ZAMI-771609 format. One record per residue: residue number from 1; residue in one letter; x, y, z of N, C-alpha, C, O in turn. Coordinates in nm, 2 decimals, padded with zeros to 4 digits, always signed. Atoms other than C-alpha are relative to their C-alpha. Example, Ala and Ser with C-alpha at 12.3 -4.5 7.8 and 13.67 -1.06 7.14 Angstrom:
! residues 2
<site 1; A; <+00.09; -00.12; +00.00>; <+01.23; -00.45; +00.78>; <+00.09; +00.12; +00.00>; <+00.19; +00.12; +00.07>>
<site 2; S; <-00.09; -00.11; +00.00>; <+01.37; -00.11; +00.71>; <-00.08; +00.11; +00.08>; <-00.03; +00.22; +00.09>>
This chain:
! residues 172
<site 1; X; <+00.12; -00.15; +00.01>; <-00.01; +00.03; -00.02>; <+00.11; +00.11; +00.01>; <+00.10; +00.22; -00.05>>
<site 2; X; <-00.09; -00.14; -00.01>; <+00.29; +00.24; +00.08>; <+00.08; +00.03; -00.12>; <+00.12; +00.14; -00.15>>
<site 3; X; <-00.07; +00.02; +00.14>; <+00.44; +00.15; -00.24>; <-00.11; +00.04; -00.11>; <-00.06; +00.08; -00.21>>
<site 4; X; <+00.08; -00.09; +00.08>; <+00.12; +00.27; -00.43>; <-00.01; +00.14; +00.04>; <+00.02; +00.22; -00.05>>
<site 5; X; <+00.01; -00.15; -00.01>; <+00.08; +00.59; -00.26>; <+00.14; +00.05; -00.04>; <+00.13; +00.16; -00.08>>
<site 6; X; <-00.13; -00.06; +00.03>; <+00.48; +00.65; -00.33>; <-00.01; +00.02; -00.15>; <+00.04; +00.12; -00.20>>
<site 7; X; <+00.00; +00.02; +00.14>; <+00.41; +00.54; -00.70>; <-00.11; +00.11; -00.05>; <-00.08; +00.17; -00.15>>
<site 8; X; <+00.07; -00.08; +00.01>; <+00.10; +00.76; -00.68>; <+00.07; +00.15; -00.03>; <+00.07; +00.22; -00.13>>
<site 9; X; <-00.10; -00.16; -00.04>; <+00.30; +01.09; -00.55>; <+00.10; +00.02; -00.10>; <+00.12; +00.13; -00.14>>
<site 10; X; <-00.09; +00.00; +00.11>; <+00.56; +01.01; -00.81>; <-00.04; +00.04; -00.13>; <+00.01; +00.11; -00.21>>
<site 11; X; <+00.05; -00.04; +00.18>; <+00.34; +01.01; -01.14>; <-00.07; +00.12; +00.05>; <-00.03; +00.19; -00.04>>
<site 12; X; <+00.02; -00.08; -00.02>; <+00.17; +01.29; -00.99>; <+00.10; +00.12; -00.04>; <+00.07; +00.20; -00.12>>
<site 13; X; <-00.09; -00.06; +00.01>; <+00.47; +01.47; -00.98>; <+00.06; +00.04; -00.12>; <+00.10; +00.15; -00.16>>
<site 14; X; <-00.08; -00.03; +00.16>; <+00.63; +01.38; -01.32>; <-00.09; +00.04; -00.10>; <-00.04; +00.09; -00.21>>
<site 15; X; <+00.10; -00.07; +00.11>; <+00.29; +01.48; -01.50>; <-00.01; +00.12; +00.06>; <-00.04; +00.20; -00.02>>
<site 16; X; <+00.00; -00.14; -00.02>; <+00.29; +01.80; -01.31>; <+00.11; +00.07; -00.05>; <+00.11; +00.19; -00.09>>
<site 17; X; <-00.15; -00.08; +00.05>; <+00.65; +01.88; -01.42>; <-00.03; -00.02; -00.13>; <+00.00; +00.09; -00.19>>
<site 18; X; <+00.02; +00.00; +00.16>; <+00.56; +01.76; -01.79>; <-00.11; +00.11; -00.02>; <-00.09; +00.16; -00.12>>
<site 19; X; <+00.09; -00.10; +00.01>; <+00.26; +02.01; -01.75>; <+00.04; +00.13; -00.01>; <+00.01; +00.21; -00.09>>
<site 20; X; <-00.06; -00.12; +00.01>; <+00.47; +02.29; -01.64>; <+00.13; +00.05; -00.06>; <+00.18; +00.16; -00.06>>
<site 21; X; <-00.10; -00.04; +00.10>; <+00.74; +02.25; -01.86>; <-00.02; -00.10; -00.13>; <+00.01; -00.21; -00.14>>
<site 22; X; <+00.02; +00.09; +00.10>; <+00.63; +02.13; -02.19>; <+00.13; -00.04; -00.11>; <+00.20; +00.05; -00.15>>
<site 23; X; <-00.13; +00.03; +00.08>; <+00.90; +01.96; -02.42>; <+00.02; +00.07; -00.13>; <+00.13; +00.06; -00.19>>
<site 24; X; <-00.03; -00.06; +00.15>; <+00.83; +02.17; -02.75>; <-00.02; +00.12; +00.05>; <-00.04; +00.20; -00.04>>
<site 25; X; <+00.01; -00.11; -00.04>; <+00.78; +02.46; -02.54>; <+00.08; +00.12; -00.06>; <+00.20; +00.12; -00.01>>
<site 26; X; <-00.12; -00.09; +00.05>; <+00.95; +02.78; -02.73>; <+00.08; +00.04; +00.11>; <+00.03; +00.07; +00.22>>
<site 27; X; <-00.06; -00.05; -00.10>; <+01.26; +02.89; -02.55>; <+00.03; +00.17; -00.04>; <+00.01; +00.24; -00.14>>
<site 28; X; <-00.05; -00.14; +00.01>; <+01.39; +03.23; -02.48>; <+00.12; +00.01; -00.10>; <+00.13; +00.12; -00.15>>
<site 29; X; <-00.11; +00.02; +00.07>; <+01.70; +03.15; -02.68>; <-00.04; +00.02; -00.12>; <+00.02; +00.11; -00.17>>
<site 30; X; <+00.04; -00.03; +00.13>; <+01.52; +03.12; -03.02>; <-00.08; +00.14; -00.03>; <-00.10; +00.19; -00.13>>
<site 31; X; <+00.07; -00.12; +00.02>; <+01.33; +03.42; -02.95>; <+00.12; +00.13; -00.01>; <+00.11; +00.24; -00.06>>
<site 32; X; <-00.13; -00.10; -00.01>; <+01.67; +03.62; -02.90>; <+00.07; -00.02; -00.15>; <+00.08; +00.08; -00.22>>
<site 33; X; <-00.03; +00.03; +00.11>; <+01.81; +03.45; -03.21>; <-00.08; +00.08; -00.11>; <-00.02; +00.18; -00.15>>
<site 34; X; <+00.10; -00.05; +00.07>; <+01.53; +03.55; -03.42>; <-00.01; +00.15; +00.01>; <+00.01; +00.22; -00.09>>
<site 35; X; <-00.02; -00.15; -00.03>; <+01.52; +03.91; -03.25>; <+00.12; +00.06; -00.06>; <+00.13; +00.15; -00.14>>
<site 36; X; <-00.12; -00.07; +00.06>; <+01.86; +03.97; -03.33>; <+00.03; -00.03; -00.16>; <+00.10; +00.05; -00.22>>
<site 37; X; <+00.03; -00.01; +00.16>; <+01.81; +03.86; -03.69>; <-00.08; +00.11; -00.06>; <-00.04; +00.17; -00.16>>
<site 38; X; <+00.07; -00.13; +00.05>; <+01.57; +04.11; -03.73>; <+00.04; +00.11; +00.02>; <+00.01; +00.19; -00.06>>
<site 39; X; <-00.09; -00.11; +00.00>; <+01.78; +04.37; -03.61>; <+00.09; +00.03; -00.09>; <+00.11; +00.14; -00.14>>
<site 40; X; <-00.09; +00.00; +00.13>; <+02.03; +04.26; -03.87>; <-00.07; +00.05; -00.12>; <-00.03; +00.14; -00.18>>
<site 41; X; <+00.06; -00.02; +00.12>; <+01.79; +04.25; -04.14>; <-00.03; +00.13; +00.00>; <+00.00; +00.18; -00.10>>
<site 42; X; <+00.08; -00.13; -00.01>; <+01.62; +04.59; -04.05>; <+00.12; +00.11; -00.02>; <+00.12; +00.21; -00.10>>
<site 43; X; <-00.10; -00.10; -00.01>; <+01.95; +04.77; -03.98>; <+00.10; +00.02; -00.14>; <+00.16; +00.12; -00.16>>
<site 44; X; <-00.07; +00.00; +00.14>; <+02.11; +04.65; -04.33>; <-00.11; +00.07; -00.09>; <-00.07; +00.15; -00.17>>
<site 45; X; <+00.07; -00.06; +00.10>; <+01.81; +04.77; -04.51>; <+00.00; +00.16; +00.05>; <-00.03; +00.25; -00.03>>
<site 46; X; <+00.03; -00.16; -00.07>; <+01.81; +05.12; -04.28>; <+00.15; +00.03; -00.09>; <+00.13; +00.11; -00.19>>
<site 47; X; <-00.12; -00.02; +00.04>; <+02.17; +05.14; -04.39>; <+00.01; +00.02; -00.12>; <+00.06; +00.12; -00.17>>
<site 48; X; <-00.02; -00.04; +00.17>; <+02.13; +05.09; -04.76>; <-00.09; +00.12; -00.02>; <-00.03; +00.21; -00.08>>
<site 49; X; <+00.08; -00.09; +00.03>; <+01.82; +05.32; -04.77>; <+00.09; +00.14; +00.02>; <+00.09; +00.22; -00.07>>
<site 50; X; <-00.11; -00.12; -00.03>; <+02.08; +05.59; -04.59>; <+00.06; +00.02; -00.10>; <+00.06; +00.13; -00.15>>
<site 51; X; <-00.12; -00.02; +00.08>; <+02.34; +05.53; -04.84>; <-00.08; +00.07; -00.15>; <-00.04; +00.17; -00.20>>
<site 52; X; <+00.07; -00.02; +00.12>; <+02.10; +05.55; -05.15>; <-00.05; +00.14; +00.00>; <-00.04; +00.21; -00.10>>
<site 53; X; <+00.10; -00.14; -00.02>; <+01.89; +05.86; -05.01>; <+00.11; +00.11; -00.04>; <+00.08; +00.20; -00.12>>
<site 54; X; <-00.11; -00.11; +00.00>; <+02.24; +06.07; -04.98>; <+00.03; -00.03; -00.15>; <+00.00; +00.06; -00.22>>
<site 55; X; <-00.05; +00.03; +00.15>; <+02.35; +05.92; -05.34>; <-00.13; +00.09; -00.11>; <-00.11; +00.16; -00.21>>
<site 56; X; <+00.12; -00.04; +00.12>; <+02.00; +06.00; -05.51>; <+00.01; +00.17; +00.01>; <-00.05; +00.22; -00.08>>
<site 57; X; <-00.03; -00.14; +00.02>; <+02.10; +06.39; -05.44>; <+00.10; +00.05; -00.08>; <+00.09; +00.16; -00.12>>
<site 58; X; <-00.09; -00.03; +00.09>; <+02.40; +06.38; -05.63>; <-00.06; +00.03; -00.14>; <-00.16; -00.03; -00.18>>
<site 59; X; <+00.04; -00.03; +00.17>; <+02.38; +06.55; -06.02>; <-00.03; -00.15; -00.07>; <-00.12; -00.17; -00.15>>
<site 60; X; <-00.01; +00.12; +00.09>; <+02.43; +06.18; -06.14>; <+00.03; -00.10; +00.06>; <+00.14; -00.10; +00.12>>
<site 61; X; <-00.08; +00.11; -00.07>; <+02.44; +05.86; -06.01>; <-00.05; -00.11; -00.06>; <-00.14; -00.08; -00.14>>
<site 62; X; <-00.02; +00.09; +00.10>; <+02.42; +05.51; -06.15>; <-00.16; -00.08; +00.03>; <-00.17; -00.12; +00.15>>
<site 63; X; <+00.13; +00.04; -00.03>; <+02.04; +05.38; -06.15>; <+00.01; -00.14; +00.00>; <-00.09; -00.19; +00.04>>
<site 64; X; <-00.02; +00.15; -00.02>; <+02.17; +05.01; -06.18>; <+00.06; -00.03; +00.16>; <+00.04; -00.13; +00.22>>
<site 65; X; <-00.05; -00.01; -00.14>; <+02.34; +05.08; -05.85>; <-00.13; -00.02; +00.10>; <-00.15; -00.10; +00.19>>
<site 66; X; <+00.11; -00.01; -00.09>; <+02.01; +05.20; -05.71>; <-00.07; -00.11; +00.00>; <-00.13; -00.15; +00.09>>
<site 67; X; <+00.11; +00.10; +00.03>; <+01.83; +04.94; -05.85>; <+00.04; -00.15; +00.08>; <-00.04; -00.24; +00.11>>
<site 68; X; <-00.05; +00.11; -00.07>; <+02.08; +04.68; -05.68>; <-00.04; +00.01; +00.15>; <-00.10; -00.08; +00.22>>
<site 69; X; <+00.05; -00.03; -00.14>; <+02.02; +04.85; -05.35>; <-00.12; -00.03; +00.03>; <-00.14; -00.11; +00.12>>
<site 70; X; <+00.11; +00.03; -00.05>; <+01.67; +04.84; -05.36>; <-00.03; -00.16; -00.02>; <-00.13; -00.20; +00.06>>
<site 71; X; <+00.02; +00.12; +00.00>; <+01.67; +04.47; -05.44>; <+00.06; -00.05; +00.14>; <+00.01; -00.13; +00.21>>
<site 72; X; <-00.07; +00.04; -00.15>; <+01.89; +04.43; -05.14>; <-00.10; +00.05; +00.13>; <-00.13; -00.02; +00.23>>
<site 73; X; <+00.14; -00.02; -00.09>; <+01.62; +04.62; -04.93>; <-00.09; -00.07; +00.00>; <-00.12; -00.12; +00.11>>
<site 74; X; <+00.12; +00.11; +00.00>; <+01.34; +04.41; -05.04>; <+00.05; -00.12; +00.04>; <-00.01; -00.18; +00.13>>
<site 75; X; <-00.06; +00.15; -00.09>; <+01.53; +04.11; -04.96>; <+00.02; -00.02; +00.15>; <+00.00; -00.12; +00.22>>
<site 76; X; <-00.01; -00.01; -00.15>; <+01.62; +04.23; -04.61>; <-00.14; +00.00; +00.07>; <-00.17; -00.07; +00.16>>
<site 77; X; <+00.16; -00.02; -00.08>; <+01.24; +04.33; -04.53>; <-00.04; -00.13; -00.04>; <-00.10; -00.18; +00.06>>
<site 78; X; <+00.05; +00.14; +00.00>; <+01.15; +03.98; -04.68>; <+00.05; -00.10; +00.10>; <-00.03; -00.18; +00.15>>
<site 79; X; <-00.03; +00.04; -00.09>; <+01.40; +03.84; -04.46>; <-00.07; +00.02; +00.18>; <-00.09; -00.07; +00.26>>
<site 80; X; <+00.03; -00.03; -00.11>; <+01.28; +04.03; -04.16>; <-00.16; -00.02; +00.03>; <-00.22; +00.01; +00.14>>
<site 81; X; <+00.16; +00.05; -00.01>; <+00.90; +03.91; -04.23>; <+00.03; -00.13; +00.07>; <-00.02; -00.17; +00.17>>
<site 82; X; <-00.02; +00.11; -00.03>; <+01.06; +03.58; -04.21>; <+00.03; -00.01; +00.17>; <-00.03; -00.09; +00.25>>
<site 83; X; <-00.02; -00.01; -00.16>; <+01.18; +03.64; -03.86>; <-00.07; +00.03; +00.07>; <-00.08; -00.04; +00.17>>
<site 84; X; <+00.12; +00.00; -00.08>; <+00.88; +03.80; -03.74>; <-00.08; -00.11; +00.02>; <-00.12; -00.14; +00.13>>
<site 85; X; <+00.08; +00.11; +00.02>; <+00.70; +03.49; -03.86>; <+00.06; -00.12; +00.13>; <-00.02; -00.18; +00.20>>
<site 86; X; <-00.07; +00.08; -00.07>; <+00.95; +03.28; -03.66>; <-00.02; +00.05; +00.18>; <-00.04; -00.04; +00.26>>
<site 87; X; <+00.02; -00.05; -00.10>; <+00.92; +03.52; -03.36>; <-00.12; -00.03; +00.05>; <-00.12; -00.05; +00.17>>
<site 88; X; <+00.12; +00.03; -00.04>; <+00.55; +03.46; -03.34>; <-00.01; -00.14; +00.05>; <-00.06; -00.18; +00.15>>
<site 89; X; <+00.04; +00.18; -00.03>; <+00.57; +03.07; -03.36>; <+00.08; -00.02; +00.15>; <+00.06; -00.11; +00.24>>
<site 90; X; <-00.09; +00.05; -00.13>; <+00.84; +03.08; -03.08>; <-00.05; +00.06; +00.14>; <+00.01; +00.04; +00.25>>
<site 91; X; <+00.02; -00.07; -00.12>; <+00.65; +03.31; -02.84>; <-00.13; -00.07; +00.06>; <-00.23; -00.11; +00.01>>
<site 92; X; <+00.10; +00.04; -00.10>; <+00.45; +03.20; -02.56>; <-00.14; +00.03; -00.03>; <-00.16; +00.14; -00.07>>
<site 93; X; <+00.14; -00.01; +00.06>; <+00.07; +03.17; -02.63>; <-00.06; +00.13; +00.12>; <-00.15; +00.20; +00.09>>
<site 94; X; <+00.05; -00.11; -00.11>; <+00.02; +03.41; -02.30>; <+00.07; +00.15; -00.01>; <+00.03; +00.25; +00.05>>
<site 95; X; <-00.04; -00.13; +00.02>; <+00.25; +03.68; -02.43>; <-00.03; +00.05; -00.14>; <+00.01; +00.17; -00.17>>
<site 96; X; <+00.02; -00.02; +00.15>; <+00.13; +03.69; -02.81>; <-00.09; +00.13; +00.02>; <-00.06; +00.24; -00.04>>
<site 97; X; <+00.11; -00.12; -00.04>; <-00.16; +03.93; -02.69>; <+00.10; +00.14; +00.00>; <+00.09; +00.23; -00.09>>
<site 98; X; <-00.10; -00.08; -00.05>; <+00.11; +04.15; -02.53>; <+00.07; +00.09; -00.12>; <+00.08; +00.22; -00.12>>
<site 99; X; <-00.10; -00.03; +00.11>; <+00.34; +04.20; -02.86>; <-00.08; -00.01; -00.12>; <-00.02; -00.04; -00.22>>
<site 100; X; <+00.10; -00.04; +00.12>; <+00.03; +04.24; -03.10>; <+00.05; +00.10; -00.07>; <+00.11; +00.10; -00.18>>
<site 101; X; <+00.00; -00.13; +00.04>; <+00.04; +04.58; -03.14>; <+00.12; +00.03; -00.04>; <+00.10; +00.10; -00.14>>
<site 102; X; <-00.13; -00.02; +00.03>; <+00.41; +04.62; -03.20>; <+00.04; -00.08; -00.12>; <+00.12; -00.04; -00.20>>
<site 103; X; <-00.01; +00.11; +00.13>; <+00.39; +04.30; -03.45>; <-00.07; +00.09; -00.11>; <-00.01; +00.12; -00.21>>
<site 104; X; <+00.07; -00.08; +00.11>; <+00.13; +04.50; -03.63>; <+00.05; +00.13; -00.05>; <+00.05; +00.15; -00.17>>
<site 105; X; <-00.09; -00.15; +00.04>; <+00.31; +04.85; -03.65>; <+00.12; -00.05; -00.10>; <+00.14; -00.01; -00.21>>
<site 106; X; <-00.11; +00.06; +00.10>; <+00.61; +04.65; -03.80>; <-00.04; -00.04; -00.12>; <+00.03; -00.02; -00.22>>
<site 107; X; <+00.05; +00.08; +00.12>; <+00.40; +04.49; -04.04>; <-00.03; +00.13; -00.09>; <-00.01; +00.14; -00.21>>
<site 108; X; <+00.05; -00.10; +00.08>; <+00.25; +04.81; -04.14>; <+00.15; +00.10; -00.08>; <+00.15; +00.17; -00.18>>
<site 109; X; <-00.10; -00.11; +00.04>; <+00.61; +05.01; -04.17>; <+00.06; -00.08; -00.14>; <+00.09; -00.02; -00.24>>
<site 110; X; <-00.06; +00.08; +00.10>; <+00.75; +04.70; -04.36>; <-00.09; +00.00; -00.12>; <-00.03; +00.02; -00.23>>
<site 111; X; <+00.09; +00.01; +00.14>; <+00.43; +04.68; -04.62>; <+00.02; +00.13; -00.03>; <-00.01; +00.14; -00.15>>
<site 112; X; <-00.03; -00.11; +00.05>; <+00.51; +05.06; -04.65>; <+00.14; +00.02; -00.08>; <+00.16; +00.09; -00.18>>
<site 113; X; <-00.16; +00.00; +00.08>; <+00.88; +05.01; -04.75>; <-00.03; -00.07; -00.13>; <+00.01; -00.03; -00.24>>
<site 114; X; <+00.03; +00.08; +00.14>; <+00.76; +04.75; -05.01>; <-00.11; +00.09; -00.09>; <-00.10; +00.08; -00.22>>
<site 115; X; <+00.05; -00.11; +00.10>; <+00.53; +05.02; -05.16>; <+00.09; +00.09; -00.06>; <+00.10; +00.12; -00.18>>
<site 116; X; <-00.09; -00.15; +00.05>; <+00.77; +05.29; -05.16>; <+00.11; -00.09; -00.11>; <+00.15; -00.04; -00.22>>
<site 117; X; <-00.13; +00.08; +00.10>; <+01.04; +05.04; -05.34>; <-00.08; +00.01; -00.13>; <-00.02; +00.07; -00.22>>
<site 118; X; <+00.04; +00.02; +00.10>; <+00.78; +04.97; -05.60>; <-00.05; +00.15; -00.08>; <-00.09; +00.17; -00.19>>
<site 119; X; <+00.04; -00.17; +00.05>; <+00.72; +05.38; -05.63>; <+00.11; +00.03; -00.07>; <+00.11; +00.08; -00.18>>
<site 120; X; <-00.14; -00.06; +00.05>; <+01.08; +05.43; -05.67>; <+00.01; -00.08; -00.14>; <+00.03; -00.01; -00.24>>
<site 121; X; <+00.01; +00.06; +00.12>; <+01.08; +05.19; -05.94>; <-00.05; +00.04; -00.15>; <+00.00; +00.05; -00.26>>
<site 122; X; <+00.09; -00.08; +00.10>; <+00.82; +05.34; -06.12>; <+00.05; +00.12; -00.04>; <+00.05; +00.14; -00.16>>
<site 123; X; <-00.05; -00.17; +00.03>; <+00.97; +05.72; -06.09>; <+00.10; -00.05; -00.07>; <+00.11; +00.01; -00.18>>
<site 124; X; <-00.11; +00.01; +00.07>; <+01.29; +05.56; -06.21>; <-00.02; -00.01; -00.15>; <+00.06; +00.03; -00.24>>
<site 125; X; <+00.05; +00.02; +00.16>; <+01.10; +05.48; -06.54>; <+00.01; +00.13; -00.08>; <+00.08; +00.15; -00.19>>
<site 126; X; <+00.02; -00.14; +00.04>; <+01.01; +05.84; -06.59>; <+00.10; +00.10; +00.04>; <+00.07; +00.22; +00.02>>
<site 127; X; <-00.11; -00.08; -00.05>; <+01.34; +05.99; -06.44>; <-00.07; +00.11; +00.11>; <-00.04; +00.23; +00.10>>
<site 128; X; <+00.03; -00.11; -00.10>; <+01.15; +06.16; -06.15>; <+00.08; -00.02; +00.14>; <+00.15; -00.13; +00.16>>
<site 129; X; <-00.06; -00.02; -00.11>; <+01.28; +06.25; -05.81>; <-00.03; -00.12; +00.10>; <-00.15; -00.13; +00.13>>
<site 130; X; <+00.00; +00.09; -00.10>; <+01.32; +05.94; -05.57>; <+00.01; +00.06; +00.14>; <-00.06; +00.01; +00.22>>
<site 131; X; <-00.06; -00.05; -00.15>; <+01.47; +06.15; -05.25>; <-00.11; -00.01; +00.09>; <-00.08; -00.05; +00.20>>
<site 132; X; <+00.09; +00.00; -00.10>; <+01.15; +06.16; -05.07>; <-00.04; -00.16; +00.03>; <-00.03; -00.20; +00.14>>
<site 133; X; <-00.01; +00.16; +00.01>; <+01.08; +05.79; -05.12>; <+00.10; -00.07; +00.05>; <+00.07; -00.17; +00.12>>
<site 134; X; <-00.10; +00.04; -00.11>; <+01.40; +05.70; -04.97>; <+00.01; +00.02; +00.12>; <+00.03; -00.07; +00.20>>
<site 135; X; <+00.02; -00.06; -00.10>; <+01.36; +05.92; -04.69>; <-00.11; -00.08; +00.08>; <-00.09; -00.13; +00.19>>
<site 136; X; <+00.11; +00.09; -00.05>; <+01.03; +05.73; -04.63>; <+00.03; -00.15; +00.02>; <-00.02; -00.20; +00.12>>
<site 137; X; <-00.06; +00.12; -00.01>; <+01.18; +05.41; -04.67>; <+00.11; -00.02; +00.17>; <+00.10; -00.10; +00.26>>
<site 138; X; <-00.06; -00.02; -00.13>; <+01.44; +05.50; -04.40>; <-00.07; +00.02; +00.14>; <-00.03; -00.04; +00.24>>
<site 139; X; <+00.09; -00.05; -00.10>; <+01.19; +05.65; -04.16>; <-00.08; -00.13; +00.04>; <-00.07; -00.17; +00.16>>
<site 140; X; <+00.07; +00.11; -00.04>; <+00.97; +05.33; -04.18>; <+00.07; -00.10; +00.05>; <+00.02; -00.16; +00.14>>
<site 141; X; <-00.09; +00.08; -00.07>; <+01.25; +05.09; -04.11>; <+00.07; +00.05; +00.14>; <+00.09; -00.02; +00.23>>
<site 142; X; <-00.03; -00.04; -00.13>; <+01.38; +05.29; -03.84>; <-00.08; +00.02; +00.11>; <-00.04; +00.00; +00.23>>
<site 143; X; <+00.13; +00.04; -00.09>; <+01.04; +05.31; -03.68>; <-00.02; -00.12; +00.04>; <-00.05; -00.14; +00.16>>
<site 144; X; <+00.05; +00.13; -00.02>; <+00.99; +04.95; -03.71>; <+00.14; -00.06; +00.12>; <+00.11; -00.10; +00.23>>
<site 145; X; <-00.10; +00.06; -00.11>; <+01.35; +04.85; -03.53>; <-00.02; +00.10; +00.12>; <-00.06; +00.04; +00.22>>
<site 146; X; <-00.02; -00.06; -00.13>; <+01.38; +05.15; -03.28>; <-00.12; +00.05; +00.07>; <-00.10; +00.13; +00.16>>
<site 147; X; <+00.09; -00.02; -00.09>; <+01.04; +05.19; -03.15>; <-00.08; -00.14; +00.02>; <-00.09; -00.20; +00.13>>
<site 148; X; <+00.07; +00.12; +00.01>; <+00.83; +04.88; -03.24>; <+00.07; -00.12; +00.05>; <+00.02; -00.18; +00.14>>
<site 149; X; <-00.10; +00.13; -00.04>; <+01.12; +04.58; -03.23>; <+00.02; +00.04; +00.14>; <-00.03; -00.04; +00.21>>
<site 150; X; <-00.04; -00.01; -00.13>; <+01.25; +04.74; -02.90>; <-00.12; -00.01; +00.11>; <-00.12; -00.07; +00.22>>
<site 151; X; <+00.11; +00.02; -00.11>; <+00.91; +04.76; -02.73>; <-00.02; -00.16; +00.00>; <-00.03; -00.20; +00.12>>
<site 152; X; <+00.03; +00.13; +00.00>; <+00.85; +04.39; -02.83>; <+00.14; -00.05; +00.05>; <+00.11; -00.16; +00.10>>
<site 153; X; <-00.14; +00.04; -00.08>; <+01.23; +04.32; -02.70>; <-00.05; +00.00; +00.16>; <-00.04; -00.10; +00.23>>
<site 154; X; <+00.01; -00.07; -00.14>; <+01.12; +04.50; -02.37>; <-00.14; -00.10; +00.07>; <-00.17; -00.12; +00.19>>
<site 155; X; <+00.17; +00.06; -00.05>; <+00.75; +04.32; -02.34>; <+00.06; -00.18; +00.00>; <+00.01; -00.27; +00.06>>
<site 156; X; <-00.03; +00.19; +00.01>; <+00.95; +03.95; -02.42>; <+00.12; -00.03; +00.11>; <+00.16; -00.15; +00.14>>
<site 157; X; <-00.10; +00.02; -00.08>; <+01.23; +04.03; -02.17>; <+00.11; -00.06; -00.06>; <+00.18; -00.15; -00.01>>
<site 158; X; <-00.17; +00.09; +00.07>; <+01.51; +03.97; -02.44>; <+00.09; +00.13; +00.01>; <+00.06; +00.24; -00.04>>
<site 159; X; <-00.13; -00.07; -00.02>; <+01.82; +04.15; -02.34>; <+00.11; +00.00; -00.12>; <+00.17; -00.10; -00.15>>
<site 160; X; <-00.10; +00.02; +00.10>; <+02.04; +04.25; -02.61>; <+00.13; -00.02; +00.04>; <+00.19; +00.05; +00.12>>
<site 161; X; <-00.15; +00.06; -00.02>; <+02.38; +04.05; -02.60>; <+00.10; +00.09; -00.04>; <+00.09; +00.16; -00.14>>
<site 162; X; <-00.12; -00.11; +00.04>; <+02.69; +04.25; -02.59>; <+00.10; -00.12; -00.08>; <+00.10; -00.24; -00.07>>
<site 163; X; <-00.06; +00.08; +00.10>; <+02.92; +04.14; -02.84>; <+00.12; -00.06; +00.07>; <+00.16; -00.04; +00.18>>
<site 164; X; <-00.10; +00.09; -00.06>; <+03.19; +03.88; -02.82>; <+00.12; +00.08; +00.07>; <+00.15; +00.19; +00.04>>
<site 165; X; <-00.09; -00.06; -00.05>; <+03.48; +03.94; -02.59>; <+00.14; -00.05; -00.08>; <+00.11; -00.16; -00.12>>
<site 166; X; <-00.13; +00.01; +00.08>; <+03.85; +03.91; -02.78>; <+00.09; -00.03; +00.15>; <+00.13; +00.06; +00.22>>
<site 167; X; <-00.09; +00.06; -00.10>; <+04.05; +03.72; -02.53>; <+00.17; -00.01; -00.06>; <+00.22; -00.11; -00.12>>
<site 168; X; <-00.12; +00.02; +00.05>; <+04.41; +03.81; -02.61>; <+00.11; -00.04; +00.12>; <+00.14; +00.02; +00.22>>
<site 169; X; <-00.10; +00.05; -00.08>; <+04.67; +03.57; -02.47>; <+00.13; +00.07; +00.06>; <+00.20; +00.14; -00.01>>
<site 170; X; <-00.16; -00.09; -00.03>; <+04.97; +03.70; -02.27>; <+00.11; -00.07; -00.04>; <+00.14; -00.19; -00.04>>
<site 171; X; <-00.13; +00.04; +00.04>; <+05.29; +03.70; -02.38>; <+00.10; -00.06; +00.10>; <+00.10; -00.02; +00.22>>
<site 172; X; <-00.08; +00.07; -00.11>; <+05.54; +03.47; -02.21>; <+00.14; +00.08; -00.01>; <+00.23; +00.05; +00.07>>
């Protein structure tokens, strides 16, 4: 009888632990990884838009270079959308409503970037100025990273990792 009680308590503890810590629960490490990738992709797109914004004000600039950079921006936005999807998949269900507003804002900003890229391509055909569209791309990406993504990181308690330490061996 004692063994049966001990076995019952043991099973209760095992099932309680399994319920509290599901095997396939998303981990904070994956969230940090996808969040870091999101930052990386947004920063790449932001830097590219900043560079071509300044180049677009030059009297002559290569449209092929601009087109290549627009392709890179578009690719980084697509990667960022993939990272956002991975963040959603790996976020615990009880935290999803908390980050919903930030995610919707990021989605709106990135959708506007793609609209601006399309508009720039249209304007290039007619040799119209694209400077204001490039400024808007920069602003949209900047807002995504520095406002909405930072808010999402705060809600999910994702700390920004410091850079790797360089360990220099002592000379003998």
